[in-house]
C-alpha distance (Angstrom), angle and dihedral (degrees) to the residues before:
residue distance angle dihedral
M1 . . .
N2 3.80 . .
L3 3.79 113.7 .
S4 3.76 124.4 -156.1
L5 3.77 140.8 -168.5
T6 3.81 117.1 -142.8
V7 3.80 122.0 -160.1
M8 3.80 133.9 -177.7
T9 3.79 127.6 -171.6
F10 3.80 111.9 -156.3
N11 3.81 126.9 -179.6
L12 3.80 102.8 -154.0
L13 3.82 95.2 -172.0
E14 3.77 112.3 -142.0
D15 3.76 118.5 -89.9
Q16 3.80 118.6 -63.4
P17 3.85 123.6 -145.9
E18 3.80 112.0 -66.4
D19 3.81 92.2 -116.7
S20 3.81 91.8 53.6
Q21 3.79 117.6 105.5
N22 3.80 86.0 -132.9
S23 3.80 97.2 52.4
W24 3.78 117.1 137.1
M25 3.81 92.5 -112.0
K26 3.80 90.0 59.7
R27 3.80 97.8 45.4
R28 3.78 105.1 30.6
D29 3.81 95.3 93.1
L30 3.79 90.3 50.2
C31 3.83 88.1 54.1
I32 3.80 89.2 53.6
S33 3.81 91.1 46.9
V34 3.82 91.8 52.7
I35 3.80 92.8 49.2
T36 3.80 95.6 46.1
S37 3.80 92.9 47.0
Y38 3.82 90.5 57.7
S39 3.84 98.0 30.7
P40 3.81 95.5 -160.5
M41 3.79 118.2 -166.4
I42 3.81 89.7 -136.3
I43 3.82 126.9 33.8
C44 3.79 116.5 -172.6
T45 3.81 108.7 -163.1
Q46 3.78 128.6 -169.4
Q47 3.81 135.0 -166.3
G48 3.79 93.6 13.3
V49 3.80 120.5 145.4
K50 3.79 124.3 -147.2
S51 3.81 96.0 -95.5
Q52 3.80 90.6 54.4
L53 3.79 93.7 46.1
D54 3.80 91.4 47.1
Y55 3.80 89.8 53.9
L56 3.79 92.1 49.7
Q57 3.79 89.9 49.8
Q58 3.80 91.2 49.4
C59 3.81 93.0 50.8
L60 3.80 95.9 39.1
P61 3.83 102.7 53.3
G62 3.80 91.8 163.3
Y63 3.80 90.4 65.8
D64 3.76 134.6 72.4
Q65 3.79 125.6 -162.9
F66 3.77 141.7 -138.3
G67 3.79 126.1 -164.1
I68 3.79 145.8 82.3
S69 3.78 137.4 -140.9
R70 3.78 116.0 -75.6
K71 3.83 86.8 -116.7
G72 3.80 92.6 56.5
T73 3.79 141.7 -95.1
E74 3.80 94.7 -55.1
D75 3.81 93.5 57.7
T76 3.80 123.5 77.0
S77 3.80 100.6 165.2
D78 3.80 101.1 73.7
E79 3.79 132.3 72.7
H80 3.79 121.2 -71.0
C81 3.77 131.5 -151.5
T82 3.81 97.4 -149.6
I83 3.80 132.6 177.7
F84 3.81 118.5 -148.8
Y85 3.79 117.7 -163.6
D86 3.80 134.4 -172.1
K87 3.79 100.5 -109.5
E88 3.81 92.2 -159.1
K89 3.81 90.7 60.8
V90 3.78 104.6 24.3
E91 3.78 132.0 48.5
L92 3.77 122.1 -160.4
L93 3.77 107.5 -128.0
E94 3.76 100.0 168.5
G95 3.76 137.6 -7.9
G96 3.76 139.8 -179.8
T97 3.77 144.1 172.8
F98 3.77 131.6 -141.1
W99 3.76 131.2 173.5
L100 3.79 124.2 -123.2
S101 3.77 96.6 -121.2
E102 3.77 143.8 92.3
S103 3.82 86.7 -82.9
P104 3.83 103.4 45.0
S105 3.80 94.8 178.2
V106 3.82 95.6 51.7
P107 3.84 114.2 91.0
G108 3.77 112.9 -127.8
S109 3.81 94.3 18.1
M110 3.77 95.9 133.0
S111 3.81 107.3 161.4
W112 3.79 87.0 124.5
G113 3.78 100.8 32.8
C114 3.80 138.2 -92.1
E115 3.78 137.8 -35.0
L116 3.80 144.0 -73.8
K117 3.78 138.0 -169.1
G118 3.78 140.0 -167.2
V119 3.79 138.1 -142.8
E120 3.79 133.8 -170.7
P121 3.84 123.7 -154.1
P122 3.83 125.7 -160.8
G123 3.80 133.1 -107.8
F124 3.77 91.1 33.7
S125 3.78 104.4 31.7
F126 3.79 117.4 -149.9
Q127 3.77 139.4 143.5
V128 3.79 128.3 -118.2
V129 3.80 119.1 -155.0
N130 3.80 118.9 -166.7
T131 3.80 123.8 -169.3
N132 3.78 145.3 168.0
M133 3.79 112.1 -160.8
D134 3.77 131.0 -154.6
E135 3.81 113.0 -75.0
L136 3.81 98.5 -150.9
S137 3.79 111.4 33.7
P138 3.84 121.7 69.0
R139 3.80 88.7 -169.8
A140 3.81 90.6 54.7
R141 3.78 90.5 51.3
R142 3.80 93.0 48.3
R143 3.80 91.5 50.4
S144 3.79 91.5 44.7
A145 3.79 90.9 51.5
L146 3.80 91.1 49.4
L147 3.81 93.3 48.1
T148 3.80 92.4 48.2
W149 3.79 94.2 45.5
Q150 3.82 90.3 50.0
H151 3.81 87.3 56.4
I152 3.81 91.0 48.6
A153 3.81 92.3 45.7
S154 3.82 89.9 53.7
L155 3.82 90.8 61.7
P156 3.81 121.2 92.8
P157 3.82 109.1 -79.9
S158 3.80 89.8 -126.6
L159 3.83 92.8 58.7
P160 3.83 110.4 94.3
V161 3.80 116.2 -136.8
V162 3.80 131.7 -157.2
Y163 3.81 111.6 -161.5
C164 3.77 116.7 -173.9
G165 3.76 145.5 145.9
G166 3.78 141.3 90.9
F167 3.79 109.9 -26.8
N168 3.82 94.1 171.1
T169 3.78 92.2 -145.4
Q170 3.78 137.9 72.4
K171 3.78 125.3 -98.2
E172 3.80 93.1 -112.3
S173 3.82 89.0 61.0
T174 3.79 122.1 100.6
T175 3.81 89.9 -99.4
G176 3.78 93.3 51.3
R177 3.78 94.9 43.3
F178 3.80 90.8 51.8
L179 3.80 95.5 49.3
L180 3.82 91.6 45.8
G181 3.81 92.1 52.0
R182 3.78 98.3 -107.9
S183 3.81 101.8 112.2
R184 3.80 140.2 21.9
E185 3.76 129.4 -107.2
H186 3.80 116.4 -170.1
G187 3.80 89.8 -17.2
V188 3.83 98.0 -52.5
V189 3.79 133.9 97.5
G190 3.81 125.4 -144.5
D191 3.80 121.9 -127.3
M192 3.81 105.0 -156.7
K193 3.81 124.1 130.2
D194 3.79 128.5 -145.3
A195 3.81 116.0 -118.9
W196 3.80 91.8 -156.2
S197 3.79 97.6 56.0
N198 3.82 94.2 38.0
A199 3.80 98.9 45.4
R200 3.79 116.9 115.1
V201 3.80 89.6 -137.2
R202 3.80 125.1 32.3
K203 3.78 123.7 -171.8
N204 3.81 126.3 -156.5
V205 3.80 93.1 15.3
S206 3.81 90.2 164.5
L207 3.82 89.7 67.8
I208 3.79 94.8 80.8
R209 3.81 94.6 173.0
T210 3.79 131.3 50.3
Y211 3.81 100.1 -157.8
H212 3.80 110.4 75.9
G213 3.81 105.5 152.6
F214 3.83 94.0 -124.8
K215 3.82 89.4 -59.2
G216 3.79 98.8 102.0
D217 3.79 110.0 -162.5
K218 3.81 92.2 -25.9
Q219 3.78 102.3 100.2
G220 3.79 130.6 160.5
A221 3.81 120.2 -96.2
L222 3.80 95.0 -102.0
E223 3.80 92.7 46.6
F224 3.80 89.4 48.2
L225 3.83 92.6 52.3
K226 3.80 90.7 48.5
L227 3.79 89.9 50.3
V228 3.82 92.3 50.1
F229 3.80 90.4 49.4
R230 3.80 92.3 49.7
A231 3.79 90.8 46.8
F232 3.81 89.8 51.6
C233 3.79 90.7 51.1
L234 3.79 90.4 51.3
C235 3.80 89.2 61.5
W236 3.80 86.4 76.9
D237 3.78 90.1 61.8
R238 3.79 110.2 48.3
Q239 3.80 93.6 -177.8
T240 3.82 95.0 66.7
Q241 3.78 107.9 33.8
D242 3.78 96.3 157.0
L243 3.78 141.1 69.1
H244 3.79 95.6 -138.7
V245 3.79 116.1 152.0
D246 3.83 92.2 -179.3
W247 3.81 110.7 70.0
I248 3.77 142.2 178.7
L249 3.80 108.6 -153.6
Y250 3.78 126.7 177.5
R251 3.78 142.8 -171.0
G252 3.80 129.3 -158.7
R253 3.79 136.8 60.2
A254 3.80 91.5 -111.9
L255 3.81 91.0 71.0
V256 3.81 115.6 75.6
P257 3.84 115.1 178.1
V258 3.79 107.1 -133.9
S259 3.79 98.3 175.7
S260 3.77 141.2 -4.2
E261 3.78 131.8 -169.9
V262 3.78 140.2 -170.6
V263 3.79 98.6 -137.6
S264 3.80 108.8 -136.4
D265 3.82 98.6 168.8
N266 3.81 110.9 153.6
I267 3.78 142.1 150.7
D268 3.81 112.5 -124.0
G269 3.80 91.6 -31.1
F270 3.80 93.4 -44.8
Y271 3.82 110.9 128.4
P272 3.82 133.3 -161.4
S273 3.80 92.3 -131.1
S274 3.78 144.4 0.4
H275 3.83 86.1 -106.9
Y276 3.77 126.6 60.0
P277 3.81 109.6 -123.1
V278 3.80 115.1 -122.3
Y279 3.80 121.4 -138.7
A280 3.80 129.6 -165.7
E281 3.78 135.7 179.4
F282 3.81 120.4 -154.2
M283 3.78 124.6 -163.4
L284 3.80 113.3 -134.3
P285 3.81 126.9 -148.0
R286 3.81 114.1 -79.8
S287 3.79 89.9 -127.1
V288 3.82 90.9 68.2
R289 3.79 113.9 108.6
L290 3.77 114.1 -173.9
P291 3.81 114.0 -148.9
E292 3.80 114.9 -98.2
V293 3.78 116.1 -117.2
P294 3.84 116.9 -146.2
A295 3.79 112.5 -111.1
Q296 3.81 92.7 -122.2
N297 3.78 93.2 52.7
G298 3.79 111.6 91.6
N299 3.81 94.8 -172.1
């Protein structure tokens, strides 16, 4: 029997004003609907605050979560970078958090950006890394990418890694080129692969960017012309023909991306987030045998 690992990266975007048409109260059930319709084993969320994460946990009883506020365990008001996992299929063996800064172990030290965390499930052991990089500073993103890749590179070569989240830049940027092994940063070259470009099947290819500002594919004339121009420029670089800022990267021969999708689910042009979620399915080696759980055991 073929086994697979399904992953979704989902920027929740912290709560908007209550009178906004995009407030959390008005879109939270659509977020739940999107997640349940895909039922990913792993959901990497970004920019969620505690009230949002609590609601997801309440409506997704089959999942457990791992993650803390970017200001540390004592703070519940700031954004989180939280990983949800299907507790019937995945067991958390070990997890950790470090901050993308010059002091990675100090909560709130954000000179290089935000935070990320990893989990490892049993049967087929792998690590998931979730991140949300700085939106404004290219230098911060480059340093964040280097710091994260150094962590990934320190892991056993045989341990597959899924690295996803909000990178807030395109894959043809310096950050993307480094992580995908196409340029150097401080004398080293990354070795990640992109699930989207390597998937056997890709869905919603026409949606070449994942940030849409709640507008979906209905952009203004100027924005549309800019998008066409950028898309034309990308034709010169066939390895990165998209403007995605939300990625699912991976490392390890044991992970084979079968399909990937830019999730554009909406109700009459009403979207669950200002970012499209991205979904990917990986085929696992046939030799993997996940441990059987007794029928009476609900854990």
